[in-house]
N, C-alpha and C positions, 0 to 999 in steps of 0.2 A: 221410750222406756220409762215406766213409772218408778217411783221411789223404791219400792220393795224389789223390783227386778234389778235395779242398779245395786242395791245392797247385797243381793244374793249372787252377784257375779263372783267369780273366783278372785278377781283383783280387788284389793282393798279400796273402798270408796273414800274419797277425800272430801271432807266437810270443813268449811271455814266458819267459825263462830266470830262474828264481827265484834270488836270492842266498843263500837258506837254505831248507831243507825245512820251511817254516813254513806252517801251515794258513791263518793270517790273510793272509799274503802271497799265497797261491794264491787266496783269496777276492777279494782286491783286484784281481788280474789278471783273473779271470773276470768280476767285476762290471763292470769297465771295458771289456770286450769282446774279450779275447784269443780267438783261434781255437784255439790250442794252448798247452800249458804244458810246460816242461822242468825237471826236477829233477836232482840229482846224487848220486852215491855215490863213495866211494873216491878222493877227489881234494882237493887243495889248490887252490881256485879262485883264479886270479891276479887277476881283475878285482874280485871281491867280497871278497878276503882272508879267505876262509872255508874251514874244513876240513869235509869231508863224510865221514861214517863208512861202514861197510859196510852192506849191506842189512839185516843183523840189527840193527845199531845204530840205523838210521834207520827201521826197519819200522813202528813205531807211527805216526809222523807221515806216512810215505809212504802207508800204507793209507788214512788219512783224506783225504789229498789225492787219491788215486786215486778214492775214492768220490765226492768232491765233483766231480771232473771228469766222472765217469760220469753223475752226476745232471744236469749241465748240458750233456751231450753234447759235451764238450771233449776233444780228443785229448791224451793225457799220455805224454810220453817221459822217458827217464832216461839220463843219462850213467853208464855202468857203472864208469868209473874213469879215472884219469889216468896209467896206466902199462901196460906190456905183460905183466904177470904176473897179470892178473885170472883167477881160477879159473873154469872153465866151470860149476861149481856155482853161482857167483854169477849167471851168465847164466841158468841154468835157474830160479833163484829169482825173477829178474826176470820171466821169462815166466809162471811159476806165479802171480804176483801181479797179472797182468792189465794190464801196460803195453802201449801201442799201438806204441811204437817205442823202439829202443835207439840210443844215440848214443855214438860213439867216434872218436878219431883213427884214420886208416888205419894209422899206425905202432904203434898199441896193440891193434888188433882181431885176435883169433885168427881165421884163415880159416874155422874150423869154424862160426863165427857166421853166415857167409853161408848155411849150410845150415839155419839155424833159421827157424821159421815166425813171424817177427816182422819188422816193418818196420825197416830199417837206415838210420840217418843216419850217414854216414861223413864225417869232417872231414879236410881238408888244412890244413897249417900254412904258415908263411912260407917253408919250404924245398920247396914243392910243385914238381913237374915237369909242365909242360903236356902233355908226351907221355904221361905216365901218366894224366892227366885224360881224355885221348881214349879210354882203355880202359874207363872206368867203365860205359859203356852195355852192355858185354858181360858184366858181372859182376852178381851178385845184390845190388846196392846200390840202394836206393830213393831216397835223397836225398843230395845232396852239400852239405856245409856248408863254406863258404869262410872258414875262420879263418886268413886268409893274411897278416894284418898282423904286422909285427915287434912283439913284446911291448913293446919300448922306446917304441913310438909309440902305445900304447893311450891312448885318451881325447883324442887330437889331432883337429882338425877333419877332415872328409872333403874330399878334393880330387878334381880330375879324374884325377889319377894312379891313384887307387884305382878309379874308375869304369872306366878303361881296363883295369885288371887284371881286374875282375869281368866285363867284357864279353868279354875274350879267353877266359876260362873258359867263359862262356855259349856262345860260338861253337864250343867244343870238345866239347860233350856235350849230349845231349838229356835227361839226368837232371835232375829238379827241383833247383834250387839255392836254398839259404837263406844269407842274409848275416847274421852276427851283428854286433852293434854294438861291435866292438873300437875303432872310431873313433866319435866323438860325432856320430852321424848324427841329423839333425833329422827330424821328421815330414815336412816339405816335401821334404827330400832323398830320403826313402824312395820318393817317387813316381818319381824318376829311375830307381831300381832296377827298378820295375815296367816302365818304358818300355824298358829295355834287355833285358827278358826274364827278370828274376829272379823266382822264384816266391814267396819268403817272406823276411820280415825277422824276426830274432830279437833282441828288445831285452833287454838285461841291465843289470847294475849301473852301467855307465858312463853310461847314459842314464836308467835308472829310479830310481837310488838304491837304498837298502836298507830303507826303511820302507814300511809298507802304504800310507801316504798318498802318498808319492812314486811308488810303483809304480802306484797307481790313477791318479794325475794323468798320468803319462807314457803309460801304456797308453791312456787315454781320448784323449789328444791324437793319438796315432798312429791309433787307431780312427776318430776323426772325420775326420781328414785323408784317410785312405785311402778311407773311405766317400763323402765329399763328392766326391773326385776321380773316383770310379767311378759316380756317379749317371748314370742314363740320361737 
């Protein structure tokens, strides 16, 4: 089953965004039941307080994580960077190393990437424009990541206000939508996301912590909650 088939299932897809490009962390996420894993390059990650280097700097660990995901038939994606000056050679290197999807904010993505033969997860931030969201279906964008929370509110509880925001975006596009845990979303709250038509939840450092033990525990809690809710 390819990435889009997985996201278009009725059941909420569980993605784990690793706080470091560490093989043991990837193992923990996979063993606990992640459907997909996401890693990072060229970025200072706000939630995990971690710096990620270039593809060349991270390549040794990245290749091991890629092979591990392939062995377990887990989709692996990569954030190419956190700025708008990422060289296309870096994008080509990512593709040559066999990642299934590439992830970038729309404000950072070179339009030429839309021509590349790789799944694209494009993120909008807290300055998003709902009128622009309505155009996503007409572009070569495979997944919309709603990273729309004000960074000053990261880690705060999820409220109905955020659900309304997510639902308004859901009503504006047919593109599969992934919600990252910028807010401290609980496993039970994730089921509400499924009910309003969200395709995937991407759990990261705010809910998983940064150790292999905490990642395993959090991922397993989400996995079991989602599976139990979707039992026939």
